[in-house]
Backbone as a printed PyTorch tensor [residue, N CA C, xyz], in Angstrom:
tensor([[[-207.1360,   38.1950,   33.1830],
         [-205.7060,   37.6120,   33.7740],
         [-204.9890,   37.7040,   34.1260]],

        [[-204.5010,   37.4190,   35.6840],
         [-203.9600,   38.2430,   36.7090],
         [-202.3820,   38.6290,   36.7410]],

        [[-202.1920,   39.1510,   37.1110],
         [-201.0610,   40.4600,   37.3170],
         [-199.5810,   40.1060,   36.7310]],

        [[-199.6180,   40.2550,   36.5700],
         [-197.5820,   40.1720,   36.1860],
         [-196.1090,   39.9360,   37.7290]],

        [[-196.6480,   38.6580,   38.1010],
         [-195.4430,   39.1640,   39.6990],
         [-194.0020,   38.5410,   38.9020]],

        [[-193.5300,   39.5730,   38.0810],
         [-192.0400,   38.9770,   38.1620],
         [-190.7830,   38.5420,   39.4100]],

        [[-191.2360,   39.4830,   40.2270],
         [-190.2020,   40.5670,   41.0790],
         [-190.4060,   38.7050,   42.2490]],

        [[-189.7660,   38.3320,   43.3160],
         [-189.4400,   37.7320,   43.9040],
         [-189.4880,   38.5830,   45.6560]],

        [[-189.3310,   38.8810,   46.7710],
         [-189.9920,   39.5330,   47.4650],
         [-190.2050,   39.5500,   48.6620]],

        [[-188.8900,   39.8710,   49.8820],
         [-188.8000,   39.7370,   51.3220],
         [-189.2920,   40.3740,   51.9860]],

        [[-191.1180,   40.7280,   52.5980],
         [-191.2050,   41.6790,   53.4030],
         [-190.4520,   41.2160,   55.6230]],

        [[-190.2250,   42.4890,   55.5270],
         [-190.0140,   42.2830,   57.3380],
         [-190.7130,   43.4520,   58.3870]],

        [[-190.5680,   43.7300,   59.5760],
         [-191.9400,   43.2320,   60.5630],
         [-191.1330,   44.9040,   60.9030]],

        [[-191.4140,   45.5930,   61.9370],
         [-190.8390,   46.4060,   62.3760],
         [-190.6660,   45.5030,   64.4310]],

        [[-190.4080,   45.2830,   64.9700],
         [-189.7200,   44.9100,   66.2130],
         [-189.2020,   45.1300,   67.2990]],

        [[-189.0980,   44.3450,   69.1470],
         [-188.5690,   44.2450,   69.4740],
         [-187.3970,   44.3810,   69.6960]],

        [[-186.1590,   43.9400,   69.1870],
         [-184.9300,   43.6040,   70.2210],
         [-185.3360,   42.6340,   70.6850]],

        [[-184.9630,   41.4620,   71.2500],
         [-185.0050,   40.8840,   71.9690],
         [-183.7860,   41.1120,   73.6650]],

        [[-183.2380,   41.2090,   72.9700],
         [-181.9030,   41.6320,   74.6730],
         [-182.4960,   42.5430,   75.0880]],

        [[-182.8100,   43.4750,   74.1770],
         [-183.4040,   45.0250,   74.4510],
         [-184.4070,   45.9970,   73.8220]],

        [[-185.3280,   45.7700,   75.0180],
         [-187.1990,   46.0820,   74.9040],
         [-186.6370,   47.8850,   74.2250]],

        [[-185.7310,   48.2880,   73.8620],
         [-185.4720,   49.3350,   74.1990],
         [-185.0050,   50.2370,   72.8790]],

        [[-185.0400,   49.0170,   71.8350],
         [-184.3220,   48.6800,   70.5330],
         [-185.3940,   48.1480,   69.6860]],

        [[-186.0110,   48.6760,   68.1960],
         [-186.3770,   47.9310,   67.7240],
         [-185.6410,   47.2840,   66.1540]],

        [[-185.9420,   46.7460,   65.4950],
         [-185.2990,   46.3830,   63.5310],
         [-185.5350,   45.4100,   63.2630]],

        [[-186.0880,   45.8400,   62.1510],
         [-186.6540,   45.5840,   61.1770],
         [-186.5000,   43.2020,   61.1280]],

        [[-187.4140,   42.4330,   61.1310],
         [-186.8600,   41.1770,   60.8670],
         [-187.6650,   40.4900,   59.6010]],

        [[-188.1210,   39.1290,   59.4350],
         [-187.5350,   39.0640,   58.4250],
         [-189.6920,   38.2540,   58.9280]],

        [[-190.7540,   38.3260,   57.8220],
         [-191.7670,   37.9540,   58.4910],
         [-191.6510,   36.9820,   57.7800]],

        [[-192.0450,   35.5640,   57.8140],
         [-192.3350,   34.4370,   57.1910],
         [-194.2390,   33.7690,   56.3310]],

        [[-194.5340,   33.8970,   57.5300],
         [-196.1080,   34.4440,   57.0110],
         [-196.6470,   34.3000,   56.5180]],

        [[-196.4610,   33.8450,   54.6970],
         [-197.0150,   33.9820,   53.7210],
         [-197.7390,   32.3610,   53.6430]],

        [[-198.0440,   32.5460,   52.8710],
         [-198.0550,   30.8550,   51.8270],
         [-198.0390,   30.9990,   50.7060]],

        [[-197.1180,   29.9890,   50.1490],
         [-196.4390,   29.9750,   48.3840],
         [-197.0780,   28.7410,   48.0320]],

        [[-196.6370,   28.5240,   47.0790],
         [-196.9910,   27.2270,   46.8290],
         [-197.2620,   26.5790,   47.5980]],

        [[-198.4430,   25.0990,   47.0810],
         [-198.7140,   23.9870,   47.3030],
         [-199.3090,   24.4800,   48.7870]],

        [[-199.4260,   26.0710,   49.5410],
         [-199.7200,   26.0950,   51.1490],
         [-198.6750,   26.4030,   51.6940]],

        [[-197.3770,   26.2990,   51.5140],
         [-196.2960,   26.1900,   52.2750],
         [-196.1760,   26.6980,   52.9480]],

        [[-195.7480,   27.8600,   54.2970],
         [-194.9780,   28.5630,   54.6410],
         [-194.1930,   29.3760,   54.2910]],

        [[-193.2500,   30.6990,   54.1300],
         [-192.3630,   30.8750,   53.0320],
         [-192.4080,   32.5290,   53.2580]],

        [[-190.7990,   33.2240,   53.1540],
         [-190.9230,   34.2540,   53.3800],
         [-190.8480,   34.7310,   52.4220]],

        [[-190.8690,   34.6280,   50.7380],
         [-190.9680,   34.8090,   50.2050],
         [-192.2770,   35.3150,   49.2480]],

        [[-192.4520,   36.2000,   48.7950],
         [-193.9910,   36.1690,   47.9430],
         [-193.4470,   37.7340,   46.5490]],

        [[-193.3290,   36.9110,   45.7670],
         [-193.9450,   37.1250,   44.4050],
         [-194.7840,   38.6820,   44.1940]],

        [[-193.9640,   39.7410,   43.4190],
         [-194.9790,   40.1280,   43.3540],
         [-194.4270,   40.6470,   41.9770]],

        [[-195.3540,   42.3180,   41.7480],
         [-194.7120,   43.2320,   40.5410],
         [-193.8840,   45.0670,   41.8150]],

        [[-193.4590,   45.1680,   40.9860],
         [-192.7840,   47.2610,   41.5500],
         [-192.7070,   48.2190,   40.0700]],

        [[-193.5470,   49.1820,   39.9510],
         [-193.3120,   49.8250,   39.3130],
         [-193.2750,   51.7400,   40.1500]],

        [[-192.2760,   52.5410,   38.6900],
         [-193.1270,   53.8930,   39.3810],
         [-194.7780,   54.5320,   39.9850]],

        [[-194.6860,   55.2110,   40.1260],
         [-196.1140,   55.7530,   41.2530],
         [-195.9300,   56.7490,   39.8630]],

        [[-197.5980,   56.8200,   39.7210],
         [-198.2890,   57.5690,   39.4020],
         [-197.2410,   59.7170,   40.0890]],

        [[-197.5870,   60.8320,   39.4780],
         [-197.7860,   61.5940,   40.1470],
         [-198.7810,   61.7300,   40.7660]],

        [[-200.1580,   61.2950,   40.4050],
         [-201.2040,   61.9130,   41.9710],
         [-201.3680,   60.9070,   42.7200]],

        [[-200.3670,   59.8910,   43.0440],
         [-200.3480,   59.1530,   43.6780],
         [-199.2840,   59.0820,   44.5820]],

        [[-198.1860,   59.8430,   43.7800],
         [-196.6350,   60.5760,   44.4140],
         [-196.7320,   61.5610,   46.0450]],

        [[-198.6300,   62.3930,   44.8650],
         [-198.9990,   63.8110,   45.4950],
         [-199.0310,   63.3680,   47.1060]],

        [[-200.1150,   61.5980,   46.7010],
         [-201.6950,   62.1010,   47.5100],
         [-200.7940,   61.6970,   49.1160]],

        [[-200.1860,   60.6930,   49.1240],
         [-198.7880,   59.7160,   49.4040],
         [-198.0060,   60.9180,   50.0920]],

        [[-197.5680,   62.2330,   49.9910],
         [-195.8840,   62.7560,   50.4570],
         [-194.9940,   62.5940,   50.2310]],

        [[-194.7850,   61.6920,   49.4100],
         [-193.6690,   60.8440,   48.3600],
         [-193.0660,   61.7120,   47.2890]],

        [[-191.3110,   61.1450,   47.0060],
         [-190.8890,   62.2920,   45.9040],
         [-190.9960,   61.4810,   44.8070]],

        [[-191.2880,   62.7100,   42.7840],
         [-191.1870,   61.9550,   42.2170],
         [-190.1730,   60.9410,   42.0630]],

        [[-190.2550,   60.2750,   41.7740],
         [-188.6630,   58.9890,   40.8660],
         [-188.6290,   58.4090,   42.3340]],

        [[-189.1470,   58.3120,   43.5380],
         [-188.4450,   57.2560,   45.4870],
         [-189.2890,   57.4520,   45.1810]],

        [[-191.3840,   56.7590,   44.7800],
         [-192.2310,   56.6880,   45.0500],
         [-193.0690,   55.3320,   44.2970]],

        [[-193.2040,   53.9570,   44.3820],
         [-193.0000,   52.4920,   43.6200],
         [-195.1190,   52.2040,   43.9440]],

        [[-195.7070,   51.6170,   42.8000],
         [-196.5330,   50.6840,   43.3550],
         [-195.6530,   49.4680,   43.2690]],

        [[-196.6780,   48.8320,   43.8300],
         [-196.3180,   46.8690,   44.7910],
         [-197.0560,   46.3530,   44.1450]],

        [[-198.0070,   45.3230,   43.9200],
         [-199.4480,   44.7120,   43.2480],
         [-198.6070,   42.9540,   43.9320]],

        [[-199.2630,   42.2450,   44.3890],
         [-199.6030,   41.4560,   44.9540],
         [-200.3680,   40.7480,   45.1530]],

        [[-199.8530,   39.4580,   45.5590],
         [-201.4770,   38.7410,   45.8450],
         [-201.5350,   38.5420,   47.7050]],

        [[-200.4790,   38.4570,   48.0920],
         [-200.0690,   37.8230,   49.8500],
         [-200.4780,   39.2710,   50.4490]],

        [[-201.0020,   38.4050,   50.5830],
         [-202.8490,   39.1940,   52.0190],
         [-201.6090,   40.1910,   53.7410]],

        [[-201.8530,   40.6930,   53.9920],
         [-200.9740,   41.2000,   55.6260],
         [-199.4920,   41.8750,   55.5390]],

        [[-199.5900,   42.0760,   54.2640],
         [-198.4850,   43.4450,   54.3410],
         [-199.3300,   44.3780,   54.7320]],

        [[-199.0970,   45.3920,   55.5290],
         [-199.7070,   46.3970,   56.1180],
         [-198.3870,   48.1560,   55.6590]],

        [[-199.1000,   48.8790,   56.3350],
         [-197.8700,   50.5390,   56.1960],
         [-196.3630,   49.9480,   56.9670]],

        [[-195.1710,   50.5600,   57.4090],
         [-194.8270,   50.2830,   58.6760],
         [-194.1830,   48.8660,   57.7660]],

        [[-194.3770,   48.5000,   56.8480],
         [-192.9440,   47.1600,   56.5590],
         [-191.8970,   47.5360,   56.0620]],

        [[-191.3740,   46.8980,   55.3820],
         [-189.5820,   47.1900,   55.0680],
         [-190.3060,   46.2390,   53.6870]],

        [[-190.0680,   46.3310,   52.0610],
         [-189.5850,   45.2030,   51.4050],
         [-188.7120,   45.7350,   50.6320]],

        [[-188.0540,   44.2740,   50.3340],
         [-186.4740,   43.8750,   50.0830],
         [-186.5490,   43.3210,   49.2670]],

        [[-185.9040,   42.9610,   47.5910],
         [-185.7630,   42.8070,   46.9610],
         [-185.0490,   42.1530,   46.3880]],

        [[-185.6040,   40.3780,   46.2220],
         [-184.1080,   39.4970,   46.2860],
         [-183.7180,   40.2390,   44.9800]],

        [[-182.2940,   39.3320,   45.0650],
         [-181.5630,   39.2510,   44.0990],
         [-180.3990,   40.8520,   44.0150]],

        [[-181.3810,   42.4110,   43.8590],
         [-181.2640,   43.6280,   44.1830],
         [-180.4570,   44.3770,   45.3940]],

        [[-180.8280,   43.6510,   46.3630],
         [-180.8160,   44.1580,   47.8060],
         [-182.0530,   45.9290,   47.7220]],

        [[-182.5630,   46.0740,   47.2060],
         [-183.4310,   47.3630,   46.6130],
         [-184.5790,   47.3640,   48.0350]],

        [[-184.1170,   48.3410,   49.2300],
         [-185.3090,   48.5530,   49.6640],
         [-186.3820,   49.1170,   49.5030]],

        [[-187.8970,   48.9990,   50.7420],
         [-188.6860,   49.8380,   49.8850],
         [-189.6870,   50.0630,   50.9160]],

        [[-190.7490,   51.1920,   51.3910],
         [-191.5890,   50.7920,   52.5970],
         [-192.9430,   51.1820,   52.3550]],

        [[-193.8630,   50.2600,   52.6400],
         [-194.8810,   50.7780,   52.0410],
         [-195.0970,   51.8310,   53.3040]],

        [[-196.0630,   52.4940,   52.7120],
         [-196.7750,   53.4160,   53.2680],
         [-198.1330,   54.1480,   52.4520]],

        [[-198.8100,   52.6220,   52.3380],
         [-199.8270,   52.4500,   51.8120],
         [-200.7650,   51.7800,   51.2670]],

        [[-202.1980,   50.5600,   51.8570],
         [-202.0290,   49.7150,   51.1010],
         [-204.2350,   49.6790,   50.2220]],

        [[-203.7050,   49.2440,   49.5130],
         [-205.8000,   49.0250,   49.9340],
         [-205.3680,   47.5340,   48.3910]],

        [[-206.6860,   46.9370,   48.1480],
         [-206.9030,   45.8350,   48.4030],
         [-208.7460,   45.5340,   47.1300]],

        [[-207.9700,   45.3670,   46.1550],
         [-208.6070,   45.2180,   44.7640],
         [-208.9320,   44.4170,   44.4130]],

        [[-210.1220,   43.9710,   44.8810],
         [-211.6670,   42.3610,   44.4420],
         [-213.3210,   42.8320,   43.2390]],

        [[-211.4870,   42.7660,   41.8750],
         [-213.2200,   44.0520,   41.3550],
         [-213.9680,   42.3350,   40.7120]],

        [[-214.0490,   40.8660,   40.1550],
         [-214.3120,   40.4920,   40.0980],
         [-213.2290,   40.2280,   38.5900]],

        [[-212.8700,   40.9430,   38.1360],
         [-212.7930,   40.7580,   37.0900],
         [-210.5850,   39.9920,   37.1370]],

        [[-210.4670,   40.4180,   38.0040],
         [-208.7700,   39.9470,   38.2780],
         [-209.3860,   39.2220,   39.0570]],

        [[-208.3360,   38.5410,   39.7440],
         [-208.4230,   38.1310,   40.8540],
         [-207.8670,   38.7770,   41.9200]],

        [[-208.0460,   38.2360,   43.8170],
         [-207.6810,   39.6290,   44.5050],
         [-206.4120,   39.2140,   44.7980]],

        [[-206.0180,   41.1990,   45.2560],
         [-204.5270,   40.7230,   44.5330],
         [-204.7920,   42.3880,   45.6460]],

        [[-203.5980,   42.7120,   46.1290],
         [-203.5460,   44.0800,   46.5370],
         [-201.9280,   44.7610,   45.9310]],

        [[-202.6640,   46.2150,   46.1350],
         [-201.7740,   47.1370,   44.9350],
         [-200.9430,   48.2990,   46.9300]],

        [[-199.6820,   48.0970,   47.4380],
         [-199.0120,   48.8180,   48.1940],
         [-198.7130,   50.3730,   47.2890]],

        [[-198.3600,   51.2170,   48.2010],
         [-197.5710,   52.0550,   47.3050],
         [-195.9580,   52.0430,   48.7690]],

        [[-195.2940,   52.2620,   47.9490],
         [-194.0350,   52.0080,   48.4810],
         [-192.9340,   53.7490,   48.2400]],

        [[-192.4350,   53.4150,   49.3980],
         [-190.6310,   54.5650,   49.2950],
         [-189.5550,   54.0120,   48.8890]],

        [[-189.1060,   55.1140,   48.8580],
         [-187.4450,   55.1060,   49.1180],
         [-186.5800,   54.9600,   50.5640]],

        [[-187.4270,   56.3020,   50.8300],
         [-186.9370,   56.4120,   52.3250],
         [-187.9260,   55.9610,   52.9170]],

        [[-187.7480,   56.0170,   54.7350],
         [-188.6710,   55.6890,   56.0250],
         [-189.6130,   56.2760,   56.1330]],

        [[-189.7350,   57.7020,   56.0260],
         [-190.7420,   58.4010,   56.5370],
         [-192.6490,   58.2190,   56.8960]]])
């Protein structure tokens, strides 16, 4: 059974502004393929609190560190995740690919509430 992906999230990456090369900002990335292989900025994901072990490994803060599961590849450390509907923002701190033959290929991302 595939993971339950109950949230829609948008992924942003850090880019230089077009008007001032000394400034940077997060820009929504739309390079993901949705149903019917149509490019989209919205991806499906499941976000839940991280275990104490994961929180310690990423030097996170208990209650502000989360695990996100998704089938969308290309999300890497440093990107920002924004949850549709709530506007909650998280920052990607770690990434692991799961391809064990039991579940479909998916990615586990470690998120934090702060930009550290």
